[in-house]
C-alpha positions as CSV (number, residue, x, y, z in Angstrom):
1,M,-61.3,-13.7,2.1
2,F,-60.3,-12.0,-1.2
3,K,-59.4,-8.8,0.7
4,H,-57.0,-10.7,3.0
5,F,-55.5,-12.4,0.0
6,L,-54.8,-9.0,-1.6
7,I,-53.2,-7.8,1.6
8,I,-50.9,-10.9,1.7
9,L,-49.9,-10.3,-2.0
10,T,-49.2,-6.7,-1.3
11,V,-47.0,-7.5,1.7
12,A,-45.1,-10.2,-0.2
13,F,-44.6,-7.7,-3.1
14,C,-43.3,-5.1,-0.7
15,L,-40.9,-7.6,0.9
16,R,-39.5,-8.4,-2.5
17,L,-38.9,-4.7,-3.0
18,S,-37.5,-4.2,0.5
19,A,-33.9,-3.2,1.1
20,A,-31.8,-6.2,0.4
21,H,-28.3,-4.6,0.2
22,I,-26.3,-1.8,1.8
23,L,-24.6,0.3,-0.8
24,I,-21.6,2.3,0.5
25,P,-20.7,5.0,-2.0
26,M,-17.1,6.0,-2.4
27,D,-17.5,9.1,-4.5
28,D,-17.7,12.7,-3.1
29,S,-20.9,11.8,-1.2
30,Q,-19.0,9.6,1.2
31,K,-18.4,11.2,4.7
32,N,-15.5,8.9,5.6
33,H,-13.8,7.0,2.8
34,L,-11.1,5.5,5.0
35,K,-13.4,3.9,7.6
36,A,-15.5,2.6,4.7
37,Y,-12.7,0.2,3.9
38,G,-12.7,-1.0,7.5
39,I,-16.4,-1.8,7.1
40,A,-15.7,-3.9,4.0
41,Y,-13.0,-5.7,5.9
42,W,-15.2,-6.2,8.9
43,A,-18.0,-7.7,6.8
44,L,-15.5,-10.1,5.2
45,K,-14.4,-11.2,8.6
46,G,-18.1,-11.9,9.4
47,D,-18.3,-14.1,6.2
48,L,-20.6,-11.7,4.4
49,E,-20.6,-11.4,0.7
50,V,-19.0,-8.1,-0.4
51,Y,-18.9,-6.7,-3.9
52,W,-16.4,-4.0,-4.9
53,L,-18.0,-2.0,-7.7
54,L,-15.1,-0.8,-9.7
55,N,-15.5,2.8,-11.1
56,Y,-19.1,2.9,-9.8
57,K,-19.5,5.8,-7.4
58,G,-15.8,6.0,-6.8
59,G,-15.4,2.2,-6.1
60,A,-18.5,1.6,-4.0
61,F,-19.1,-1.5,-1.8
62,M,-22.2,-3.5,-1.8
63,I,-23.0,-5.7,1.2
64,P,-26.1,-7.7,2.2
65,N,-28.5,-5.7,4.3
66,V,-27.6,-7.0,7.7
67,K,-28.6,-4.8,10.6
68,A,-25.2,-5.1,12.3
69,V,-23.6,-3.7,9.1
70,A,-25.9,-0.7,9.1
71,N,-25.3,-0.2,12.8
72,E,-21.6,-0.2,12.3
73,C,-21.8,2.3,9.5
74,V,-23.7,4.6,11.8
75,I,-21.2,4.1,14.7
76,R,-18.2,4.7,12.4
77,G,-19.7,7.7,10.6
78,I,-19.9,6.1,7.2
79,S,-22.4,7.2,4.5
80,Y,-24.6,4.4,3.2
81,E,-27.9,3.7,1.6
82,T,-30.2,0.7,1.6
83,I,-31.3,-0.7,-1.8
84,S,-33.7,-3.4,-2.9
85,D,-32.9,-6.6,-4.8
86,A,-34.3,-5.0,-7.9
87,Q,-32.0,-2.0,-7.5
88,S,-28.9,-4.1,-6.8
89,S,-29.7,-6.2,-9.8
90,A,-30.1,-3.1,-12.0
91,I,-26.8,-1.7,-10.8
92,L,-25.0,-5.0,-11.5
93,G,-26.7,-5.2,-14.9
94,D,-25.6,-1.7,-15.8
95,I,-22.0,-2.4,-14.7
96,S,-21.9,-5.6,-16.8
97,N,-22.5,-3.5,-20.0
98,P,-19.4,-4.1,-22.1
99,E,-19.5,-0.4,-23.2
100,V,-19.2,0.8,-19.6
101,N,-15.8,1.0,-17.9
102,Q,-17.0,-0.6,-14.7
103,D,-17.0,-4.1,-13.1
104,A,-18.2,-5.9,-10.0
105,V,-15.5,-7.8,-8.2
106,K,-16.5,-10.2,-5.4
107,L,-14.3,-10.0,-2.3
108,E,-14.0,-13.5,-0.9
109,K,-11.9,-13.6,2.3
110,A,-10.4,-11.0,4.6
111,P,-6.6,-11.1,4.1
112,R,-4.3,-11.9,7.0
113,I,-2.3,-8.7,7.4
114,A,1.3,-8.3,8.7
115,V,3.5,-5.2,9.0
116,Y,7.2,-5.6,8.9
117,T,8.3,-3.0,11.5
118,P,10.4,-2.8,14.6
119,K,8.4,-3.1,17.8
120,G,9.8,0.1,19.1
121,K,9.1,2.2,16.1
122,Q,8.3,5.8,16.6
123,P,4.7,7.2,15.9
124,W,5.9,9.2,12.9
125,D,7.4,6.2,11.2
126,D,4.6,4.8,9.1
127,A,1.4,5.9,7.2
128,V,0.2,2.4,6.8
129,T,-0.1,1.5,10.5
130,L,-1.8,4.9,11.1
131,V,-4.5,4.2,8.5
132,L,-4.9,0.6,9.5
133,K,-5.7,1.7,13.1
134,Y,-7.9,4.5,11.9
135,A,-9.9,2.2,9.6
136,E,-10.1,-0.4,12.3
137,I,-8.4,-3.1,10.3
138,P,-6.4,-5.6,12.4
139,Y,-2.8,-6.5,11.7
140,D,0.1,-8.3,13.3
141,I,3.7,-6.9,13.7
142,L,6.7,-8.9,12.7
143,Y,10.3,-8.1,12.1
144,D,13.6,-9.9,11.3
145,Q,13.3,-12.5,14.0
146,E,9.8,-13.5,12.9
147,V,10.9,-13.6,9.3
148,F,13.8,-15.9,10.4
149,L,11.3,-18.1,12.2
150,E,9.3,-18.5,8.9
151,K,6.2,-16.6,10.2
152,L,5.6,-15.0,6.8
153,K,3.7,-18.1,5.7
154,D,0.9,-17.2,8.1
155,Y,-0.1,-14.1,6.2
156,D,-1.5,-13.0,2.8
157,W,-0.4,-9.4,2.8
158,L,2.7,-7.8,4.0
159,H,3.6,-4.1,4.3
160,L,7.2,-3.0,4.7
161,H,7.4,0.1,6.9
162,H,10.0,2.8,6.1
163,E,12.9,0.3,6.4
164,D,16.4,0.4,5.1
165,F,17.1,-3.0,3.7
166,T,20.7,-2.1,2.8
167,G,21.8,-2.0,6.4
168,Q,22.7,1.8,6.3
169,Y,20.1,2.8,8.9
170,G,18.3,5.1,6.5
171,K,21.5,7.0,5.8
172,F,20.6,9.2,8.7
173,Y,24.2,9.1,10.0
174,S,25.1,12.6,9.0
175,G,22.2,14.3,10.7
176,F,21.2,12.0,13.5
177,Q,24.3,9.9,14.6
178,M,24.1,11.4,18.1
179,A,20.3,11.1,18.5
180,A,19.1,8.6,21.1
181,W,16.7,6.9,18.8
182,Y,19.4,6.4,16.1
183,K,21.8,4.9,18.6
184,A,19.1,2.6,19.9
185,E,18.2,1.5,16.4
186,V,21.8,0.6,15.6
187,H,22.2,-1.2,19.0
188,E,19.0,-3.3,18.7
189,N,19.7,-4.3,15.1
190,E,23.3,-5.4,15.9
191,L,22.0,-7.4,18.8
192,M,19.4,-9.1,16.7
193,A,21.9,-9.9,13.9
194,E,24.2,-11.5,16.4
195,K,21.3,-13.5,18.0
196,L,20.2,-14.8,14.6
197,G,23.8,-15.7,13.6
198,F,24.6,-12.9,11.1
199,K,28.0,-11.2,11.1
200,K,26.4,-7.9,10.0
201,V,23.1,-6.1,10.1
202,S,23.2,-5.8,6.3
203,L,23.4,-9.6,5.9
204,M,20.4,-10.0,8.2
205,K,18.4,-7.4,6.2
206,L,19.4,-9.2,3.0
207,Y,18.2,-12.5,4.4
208,S,14.8,-10.9,5.3
209,A,14.6,-9.3,1.8
210,K,15.1,-12.7,0.1
211,K,12.6,-14.4,2.4
212,I,10.1,-11.6,1.5
213,K,10.8,-12.2,-2.1
214,D,10.0,-15.9,-1.6
215,F,6.8,-14.8,0.1
216,V,5.8,-12.9,-3.0
217,F,6.9,-15.7,-5.4
218,N,4.6,-18.1,-3.5
219,G,1.6,-15.9,-3.8
220,G,1.9,-13.2,-1.2
221,F,1.0,-9.6,-1.7
222,L,3.7,-7.0,-0.9
223,F,3.2,-3.3,-0.3
224,A,6.0,-0.8,0.5
225,M,6.3,2.9,0.8
226,C,9.1,5.5,0.9
227,S,12.6,4.1,1.6
228,A,11.3,0.5,1.9
229,T,10.8,0.5,-1.9
230,D,14.2,1.4,-3.4
231,S,16.3,0.2,-0.5
232,Y,14.6,-3.2,-0.8
233,D,15.3,-3.5,-4.5
234,I,18.9,-2.3,-3.9
235,A,19.5,-4.9,-1.2
236,L,18.4,-7.7,-3.6
237,A,20.4,-6.4,-6.5
238,S,23.5,-5.9,-4.3
239,E,23.6,-9.4,-2.9
240,G,27.3,-10.4,-2.2
241,I,28.5,-6.8,-2.5
242,D,29.5,-4.7,0.4
243,I,27.8,-1.3,-0.1
244,C,28.0,-0.2,3.5
245,E,30.8,2.1,4.7
246,T,32.6,1.5,8.0
247,M,30.3,3.5,10.3
248,F,27.5,1.2,9.3
249,D,29.1,-2.3,9.3
250,H,32.6,-1.7,10.8
251,D,34.5,-2.4,7.5
252,P,34.9,-0.4,4.2
253,A,32.5,-0.6,1.3
254,D,33.5,-2.2,-2.0
255,P,34.8,0.8,-4.1
256,K,33.6,-1.1,-7.3
257,A,30.2,-1.8,-6.0
258,N,28.4,0.1,-8.7
259,S,29.9,-2.1,-11.4
260,K,28.8,-5.3,-9.7
261,I,25.1,-4.8,-9.2
262,D,22.8,-7.5,-10.6
263,F,19.7,-5.6,-11.5
264,S,17.9,-8.8,-12.5
265,K,17.5,-9.7,-8.8
266,G,15.4,-6.7,-8.0
267,F,11.7,-6.2,-8.7
268,A,11.4,-2.8,-10.1
269,F,14.6,-0.9,-11.0
270,E,17.6,-1.1,-13.3
271,N,20.7,0.8,-14.5
272,Y,20.7,3.2,-11.5
273,K,23.9,4.3,-9.6
274,L,24.3,3.8,-5.9
275,S,25.2,6.8,-3.7
276,M,28.4,5.5,-1.9
277,N,28.8,8.7,0.1
278,P,27.7,7.8,3.7
279,Y,27.0,11.4,4.5
280,E,24.6,11.8,1.6
281,Y,20.9,11.4,2.5
282,E,20.2,9.2,-0.6
283,Y,20.5,5.6,-1.6
284,S,20.8,6.0,-5.4
285,T,19.7,7.8,-8.5
286,I,16.3,6.0,-8.4
287,D,14.8,8.6,-6.1
288,T,13.8,12.0,-7.5
289,Y,14.4,13.9,-4.2
290,P,17.6,15.6,-5.4
291,T,16.2,16.9,-8.7
292,R,13.0,18.1,-6.9
293,R,15.1,20.2,-4.5
294,M,16.5,22.1,-7.5
295,Q,13.0,22.9,-8.7
296,Y,12.7,26.2,-6.8
297,G,9.4,27.1,-8.5
298,M,7.7,24.0,-7.0
299,S,5.1,24.4,-4.3
300,Q,2.7,22.1,-2.5
301,K,-0.1,23.5,-4.6
302,T,1.6,22.5,-7.8
303,D,3.1,19.2,-6.6
304,L,0.5,16.8,-7.9
305,F,0.4,13.3,-9.5
306,T,-2.2,11.7,-11.7
307,L,-3.6,8.2,-11.5
308,F,-4.0,6.3,-14.8
309,E,-7.3,5.0,-15.9
310,F,-7.5,1.3,-16.7
311,S,-10.2,-0.9,-18.2
312,A,-12.1,-2.4,-15.3
313,K,-13.1,-5.5,-17.3
314,W,-9.8,-6.1,-19.0
315,D,-7.4,-4.9,-16.3
316,P,-9.2,-5.4,-13.0
317,V,-6.0,-5.5,-10.9
318,P,-4.7,-2.0,-11.7
319,T,-8.3,-0.7,-11.7
320,M,-8.7,-1.9,-8.1
321,L,-5.4,-0.4,-7.0
322,C,-6.4,3.0,-8.5
323,Q,-10.0,3.3,-7.1
324,N,-10.6,6.8,-5.9
325,H,-12.9,9.8,-5.9
326,T,-10.4,11.8,-7.8
327,S,-7.7,11.1,-10.4
328,T,-5.4,13.9,-9.2
329,I,-3.5,13.3,-5.9
330,Q,-1.6,15.8,-3.8
331,G,2.1,14.9,-3.8
332,F,4.0,14.4,-0.6
333,W,7.7,14.1,0.3
334,G,9.6,11.4,2.0
335,Q,13.1,9.9,2.1
336,T,12.2,8.3,-1.2
337,V,9.8,10.8,-2.8
338,A,9.2,9.1,-6.1
339,F,10.9,7.0,-8.8
340,N,12.8,8.3,-11.8
341,K,11.1,6.7,-14.8
342,E,14.5,6.3,-16.5
343,Y,15.4,3.5,-14.0
344,I,12.1,1.6,-13.9
345,K,12.1,-1.7,-15.7
346,K,10.1,-1.8,-18.9
347,N,7.7,-4.5,-17.7
348,I,6.6,-2.6,-14.6
349,L,3.2,-1.0,-14.6
350,V,3.0,2.7,-13.6
351,L,-0.2,3.4,-11.8
352,G,0.4,7.1,-11.0
353,E,2.9,9.7,-12.3
354,S,4.0,13.3,-12.2
355,K,4.9,14.5,-15.7
356,A,6.4,17.7,-14.2
357,F,9.2,15.7,-12.6
358,N,9.3,12.7,-15.0
359,E,8.6,10.5,-12.1
360,A,6.4,7.6,-11.1
361,R,4.7,7.8,-7.7
362,Y,2.9,4.5,-7.7
363,I,4.0,1.3,-9.4
364,H,3.0,-2.4,-9.5
365,G,4.3,-5.7,-10.8
366,D,4.0,-9.5,-10.6
367,F,6.5,-12.0,-9.3
368,G,5.8,-15.7,-9.4
369,K,2.3,-16.2,-8.0
370,G,2.2,-12.9,-6.1
371,T,2.4,-9.2,-6.7
372,W,4.1,-6.1,-5.2
373,T,3.2,-2.4,-5.2
374,F,5.6,0.5,-4.4
375,Y,4.2,3.9,-3.4
376,G,6.6,6.8,-3.1
377,G,6.6,9.3,-0.2
378,H,6.1,9.2,3.5
379,D,2.7,10.6,4.6
380,P,-0.1,11.5,2.1
381,E,-1.5,14.2,4.4
382,D,1.7,15.8,5.7
383,Y,3.5,17.3,2.8
384,E,7.0,17.5,4.4
385,H,6.7,15.2,7.4
386,R,9.9,15.4,9.4
387,V,11.6,13.1,11.9
388,E,10.3,13.5,15.4
389,E,7.1,15.3,14.3
390,P,3.8,14.0,15.8
391,P,1.8,11.5,13.7
392,T,-1.0,12.7,11.4
393,D,-4.5,12.8,12.9
394,L,-6.5,11.0,10.3
395,S,-9.8,12.1,11.8
396,L,-9.0,15.4,10.1
397,H,-8.5,13.7,6.8
398,P,-11.3,11.0,6.5
399,N,-11.6,11.5,2.7
400,S,-7.8,11.4,1.9
401,P,-7.3,10.2,-1.7
402,G,-3.6,9.5,-1.0
403,Y,-4.5,7.3,2.0
404,R,-7.2,5.5,-0.1
405,L,-4.4,4.1,-2.4
406,I,-3.0,2.3,0.7
407,L,-6.3,0.8,1.6
408,N,-7.0,-0.3,-2.0
409,N,-3.9,-2.5,-1.6
410,I,-5.2,-4.0,1.6
411,L,-8.5,-5.1,0.1
412,F,-7.0,-6.2,-3.2
413,P,-5.9,-9.7,-2.0
414,A,-9.5,-10.4,-1.0
415,A,-10.7,-10.1,-4.6
416,K,-11.8,-13.2,-6.5
417,K,-9.2,-13.4,-9.3
418,K,-10.4,-13.5,-12.8
419,K,-8.2,-14.8,-15.6
420,Q,-6.7,-11.9,-17.4
421,K,-8.0,-11.3,-20.9
422,T,-5.4,-11.4,-23.6
């Protein structure tokens, strides 16, 4: 009898020490960083408790040890380990040490994701949709008609693809006015503007920009890359001013436009000058593209930017947005490469910068109950991605630190918000 009792005690003790959690490391030991975000999202959709361990093993995820999770990790090629209750408690205990720059953030609910993009967009258009598909994170597509029909309220997180909210069609006129895709874009936008009751495409884009601003004010999370960043801010600040030349909206631009801009209406930038030349591939002095072209000594090898380190316990939001397995990120070009720090509003948080060019690559701010994040450049794994080139194959870049920044933003809305310490 006593022998059987000892066996029962031993089994019970072993069960207590058995693997109770799955730990998904996000440091250099992870085989596929990008798909790991998809597992975290998948677990949240299944109502599992997910902890994001900020600054621990590159921003690791801890999920209950459910067989289905382990199976999915194997199927998706994600590195993971099983740990006991005692081990997970020890990890959380170490992280809670006030002298350690780490924190554990509970992810509560999978955010409802939408991408503002034309339905006929080309495959080279957007890094975010590429990485969402690769990470197996579901999203819906909406565009101006859906914004007009008040569909934004159905989502928590919105990405703006490489849009031109000023109504100048990306200022591609000089190089691509005869291209079939350019003509189709103009035709489709003019038809939609007419359908929705707007006299000009620029007015339709302004309407969408203002509705998106309302979305953020009411608690939404906005993420934008490349030209959707500065063109969005410019559209808001230029409300009531015609900044489009005749080839864009069939009437002349206001020659005094630069003196009429109301910078207070935009999120991020101030005191910049618009480029009023319709043949110039540039919106304004916000972008550092022109000054970079004069830096003939620059090469891909030296074009880098650095993420700032924040206090995980005191500043959890920027810490979440900067989670990575490296603090140095390979730079990459785009229509809007980066933001001249001279024109960034003083209350805006710079998350990543390149001192060599006096530019910010990654910035963040609050508006109302929501937040927005702008990320310069087009494709983190294609240094000079050009129009009509094929899309990047992310299976060749499963550990991309540049793409990780995009996915940080997708999980960020799921985090349980703690009151900021002051």
